[in-house]
C-alpha positions in Angstrom: -87.5 -55.5 -73.0 -86.0 -53.6 -75.9 -83.4 -50.9 -75.2 -83.1 -47.9 -77.6 -80.1 -45.7 -78.0 -81.1 -42.1 -78.4 -78.3 -39.8 -79.6 -78.1 -36.2 -80.7 -79.3 -34.8 -77.4 -78.5 -31.3 -76.1 -76.5 -30.9 -72.8 -79.6 -29.5 -71.0 -82.0 -32.3 -71.9 -83.9 -33.9 -69.0 -85.5 -37.3 -68.5 -88.9 -35.6 -68.5 -88.1 -34.0 -71.9 -87.5 -37.5 -73.4 -90.5 -39.0 -71.6 -92.8 -36.4 -73.1 -91.4 -36.9 -76.6 -91.0 -40.7 -76.7 -94.1 -41.4 -74.6 -96.2 -40.2 -77.5 -95.3 -43.3 -79.4 -94.8 -46.1 -76.8 -95.0 -47.0 -73.1 -91.6 -46.3 -71.5 -90.2 -48.7 -68.9 -86.9 -46.8 -68.1 -85.0 -43.7 -69.2 -81.3 -43.2 -68.5 -79.8 -39.9 -69.7 -76.0 -40.4 -69.7 -74.4 -37.4 -67.8 -71.0 -36.0 -67.1 -69.9 -36.9 -63.6 -68.6 -33.4 -62.9 -71.0 -31.0 -64.7 -74.1 -33.3 -64.7 -74.8 -32.2 -68.2 -76.1 -34.7 -70.8 -73.2 -36.3 -72.8 -75.5 -36.3 -75.9 -77.2 -39.6 -75.6 -79.6 -41.7 -73.5 -81.1 -45.1 -73.3 -84.8 -45.8 -73.2 -86.4 -49.2 -72.6 -89.7 -50.4 -73.9 -91.5 -53.6 -73.2 -92.3 -54.5 -76.9 -90.1 -54.6 -79.9 -93.0 -53.2 -81.9 -93.0 -50.1 -79.7 -89.3 -49.6 -80.2 -89.7 -49.9 -84.0 -92.5 -47.4 -83.9 -90.3 -44.9 -82.0 -87.5 -45.4 -84.5 -89.8 -44.9 -87.6 -91.3 -41.7 -86.2 -88.4 -40.0 -84.5 -85.1 -41.1 -86.1 -83.7 -38.2 -88.0 -86.2 -35.7 -86.6 -85.3 -32.4 -84.9 -85.6 -32.1 -81.1 -84.6 -28.9 -79.4 -82.5 -27.9 -82.4 -80.6 -31.2 -82.7 -81.2 -34.1 -85.1 -82.0 -37.3 -83.2 -80.4 -40.7 -83.9 -82.5 -43.6 -82.6 -81.7 -47.2 -82.9 -82.0 -50.5 -81.0 -79.1 -50.9 -78.6 -77.1 -54.1 -79.0 -75.4 -55.2 -75.8 -71.7 -56.0 -76.3 -70.3 -59.2 -74.9 -67.8 -58.6 -72.1 -64.2 -58.3 -73.3 -61.8 -61.0 -72.1 -59.2 -60.1 -69.5 -55.8 -59.0 -70.7 -54.1 -61.2 -68.3 -54.0 -65.0 -68.4 -56.0 -66.7 -65.7 -52.9 -67.9 -63.9 -52.0 -64.2 -63.1 -55.4 -63.2 -61.7 -55.5 -63.4 -57.9 -57.9 -65.8 -56.4 -60.0 -65.2 -53.3 -58.6 -67.0 -50.3 -60.6 -70.0 -49.3 -62.2 -70.1 -45.8 
């Protein structure tokens, strides 16, 4: 699967809004609109997963830089970051008791 970052979204955007827009260019596996925990408004970005890299590239070529509900979209392939190492040396991290 290929994960796309979709930025430049309005606070009132819904998953259905994105599905109707992006679904014109590819088959969507998942959509995750990132929302504020208190207000439940979109934080301005979402992640969309497609099965094929070609579909993701098609979405980028057609929609990156285009206007959607008055905002300019930024769409790119999301690169997963490696987990950051712990700040503490291993000798200071508590171990689970053995049974």
